[in-house]
KEROVO-927006 format. One record per residue (C-alpha): residue in three letters; x, y, z. Coordinates in steps of 0.2 Angstrom, whole numbers, plus 2048, in hexadecimal, padded with zeros to 3 digits. Layout:
ALAXYZ/...
//
This chain:
MET59A153EFC/GLN59615EF0C/ALA59C14FF16/ASN5AE14FF0A/GLN5AF163F0B/ALA5AD160F21/HIS5B714FF1F/ILE5C515BF18/LEU5C3169F24/SER5C315DF34/GLU5D4156F2D/ALA5DE166F2C/LEU5DA169F3E/PRO5E8161F47/TYR5F2169F3A/ILE5ED17BF3C/ARG5F0177F4C/GLN601170F4D/TYR60517EF41/HIS5FD18BF4B/GLY60919AF4E/LYS619191F47/THR624199F34/ILE62218DF25/VAL62F195F17/VAL628193F06/LYS633195EF6/TYR62919CEE8/GLY633197ED9/GLY62E1A0EC6/ASN62D18EEC0/ALA61E18CECC/MET61519DEC5/GLN611195EB6/THR5FD19BEB5/ASP5F61A9EBC/THR5E819DEC3/LEU5F8191ECB/CYS5FF1A2ED4/ARG5EC1A6ED8/THR5EA196EE2/VAL5FD197EE9/ILE5FC1A8EF3/SER5E71A4EF6/ASP5EF194F01/ILE5FC19FF08/VAL5F11ABF0E/LEU5E619CF15/LEU5F3196F1F/SER5F71A9F26/LEU5E21AAF2D/VAL5E519AF36/GLY5F21A0F3F/ILE602198F34/ARG6101A6F32/VAL6151A4F1F/VAL6261ACF17/VAL6241ADF06/VAL6381ABEFD/HIS6351AEEE9/GLY63F1ACEDA/GLY6381B1EC8/GLY6471ABEBA/PRO63A1A9EAC/GLU6341BDEB0/ILE6451C2EB0/ASN6481B9E9E/ASP63B1C0E98/MET63F1D2E9C/LEU6501CEE98/THR64A1C9E86/LYS63F1D9E85/VAL6501E3E89/GLY65A1DBE7C/LYS6671D3E88/GLU6681BFE87/SER66A1B7E96/LYS6791AEE9B/PHE67A19DEA5/VAL68C197EAC/ASN689185EB2/GLY677187EB6/LEU678198EBD/ARG6761A9EB6/TYR6811B5EB1/THR67E1C6EBA/ASP6861D2EB3/GLU6811E6EBB/GLU6741E9EAE/THR66C1D8EAF/MET66F1DAEC3/GLU6631EAEC2/ILE6561E1EB9/VAL6571D4EC4/GLN6551DEED3/MET6441E9EC7/VAL63E1D8EC5/LEU63E1D0ED4/SER63D1DEEE0/GLY6301E8ED5/ARG6261DBEC9/VAL6251CBED0/GLY6251D1EE5/LYS61A1DFEE4/GLN6091D0ED9/LEU6101C5EE7/THR60A1D1EF5/GLN5FB1D7EE9/LEU5F51C7EEA/ILE5F81C4EF9/SER5EC1D5F01/GLU5DF1CFEF0/PHE5DB1C0EFB/GLY5DB1C8F0C/GLY5EC1C5F12/ARG5F91D2F17/ALA6091D1F0F/LEU6181DDF0F/GLY6261DBF02/LEU6381DAF07/SER6481D7EFC/GLY6581D2F04/VAL65E1E1F02/ASP6521E9F10/GLY6591EAF20/ARG6671E1F1B/LEU65B1D3F1B/ILE6681C7F0F/GLU67A1CAF0F/ALA6861C1F00/LYS6961C2EF9/GLN69B1BEEE7/LEU6991ABEE5/ASP6A31AAED4/PRO6AC1B8ECA/ALA6A61B0EBC/LEU6931B1EC1/GLY6981C2EC0/LEU68A1C9ECF/VAL6831BAED6/GLY6851B9EE8/GLU6881ABEF6/ILE67F1ADF07/THR68A1B5F16/ALA67B1B9F22/ILE66A1BCF24/ASN6621C8F2F/PRO6521C3F34/GLU64A1CFF3F/PRO6401D8F2F/VAL6391C9F2D/LYS6351C4F40/MET62D1D5F42/ALA6221D3F31/LEU61D1C2F38/GLU6181C9F48/SER60F1D7F43/GLY6051CDF39/TYR60D1CFF25/THR6121C1F1C/PRO6231C5F16/VAL6251C6F01/ILE6371C5F00/SER6401C6EEF/THR6541BEEEE/ILE6601CDEEE/ALA66C1CDEF9/CYS67A1DEEFD/GLY68C1DBF00/SER6991E4F07/GLU69B1F1EFD/PRO690201EFD/GLY6831FEEEE/GLN68A1ECEEB/ILE6791E0EE7/PHE6791CEEE2/ASN66E1C0ED9/ILE66D1B5EE7/ASN6641A3EE1/ALA6511A3EEB/ASP654191EF2/SER663194EFD/ALA65A1A6F04/ALA64B19CF06/ALA65518DF11/GLN66119CF1A/LEU6501A5F1F/ALA64A195F26/ILE658191F30/ALA6581A3F36/VAL6461A6F3C/GLY642196F43/ALA63918DF39/GLU62E180F39/LYS63017BF27/LEU637181F16/ILE62E17BF07/LEU63717EEF4/LEU62817FEE9/THR62D178ED7/ASP629173EC8/VAL62D15FEC9/LYS622154ED5/GLY63114FEE0/LEU63E143EE2/LEU63D133ED8/GLN644122ED7/ASP643124EC5/PRO644137EC0/LYS636130EB1/ASP62A129EBC/GLU61E131EC7/SER618126ED0/THR62B122ED6/LEU62B131EE2/ILE634130EF1/SER629136EFE/THR634136F0D/ALA648139F0D/HIS65213BF1D/LEU663143F1D/PRO66D131F1D/GLU66812DF0E/ILE66B13DF03/PRO67E139F01/GLN678126EF7/LEU667130EEC/ILE67413DEE5/LYS68312EEE3/SER677123EDB/GLY66F132ED0/ILE65E131ED5/ILE662145EDC/SER66B14FECE/GLY66C15BEC3/GLY66016DEC9/MET65A160ED7/ILE66C15FEE1/PRO66D16FEE5/LYS65A171EEA/VAL65D162EF5/ASP66C16AEFB/CYS66417AF02/CYS65816DF0D/VAL665163F13/ASP66C173F1A/ALA65D17AF21/VAL65716AF29/ARG66A166F2F/ARG667179F39/GLY657177F42/VAL64A177F36/PRO640167F3A/ARG639164F28/ALA63D167F17/HIS633166F07/ILE632164EF6/LEU623167EEE/ASP61C169EDA/GLY616179EDA/ARG60B177ECB/MET5FF16EED5/MET5F1175EDB/HIS5EE179EEF/SER60016DEF1/ILE603178EFE/LEU5F4177F08/ILE5F3163F03/GLU604160F0C/LEU603168F1B/LEU5F2169F21/SER5EE154F1A/ASN5F0146F1E/GLN5F4142F0C/GLY60614AF0B/ILE60F14CEFB/GLY61F151EF2/THR62F14BEFB/MET630150F0F/ILE64314FF14/MET64814EF27/PRO65414AF33/
//
């Protein structure tokens, strides 16, 4: 047992050296926060990475929590082509849940595990700017600009930024609900991240969606269009892959889609020879 633990530590050493001082952007989605135990494990792993000198930016969603709050206030969730319709009342709840409840829970957990966290929203310092994506979706935004300075300042001061995905518009007081995968990808580009990691509720890209043994471990950019055309990448996985492709095309060396339900998935991917999920690379 002790020899096995020593082997794990020695295996991690070259990866710690490789990523020391580098920035990793982790998108932590609501569906990967399914249990308290799982959430605490993910956060403890993020703190471990920061303590060994790897700079982590956490970008979080909170779809299930938003749905719960809308139900509590008696407001029905409405979706258009898979995207949440966001009127002004819904936007208030989105802002309250993401920047308030979920963001504060994550920053508090990081502190409990010995890390230093700073909660930010896309509105703070005009970190994320957006315009209306489609009038049919209400206050859903499309990112137009990223101001990475607040994130860089937090990282340089030894904090883990925890970013909730709302954005400011061009009009005074205008706020938009934005896609967390897209926000994570654009932030990874803007801060010059070494890796973008999307934690989700699937194992990765599968040749056969019904068979997890058909995991595609590595996908190169030229292969992606054919994977979409053949239906291997379909449905809700298409926008996730599009975010990864955009990040890699614009300078992020690697993007990963990992199963956030798997204990210690981030550590296994970053600090071991094993690797899990799907890696998208040039």
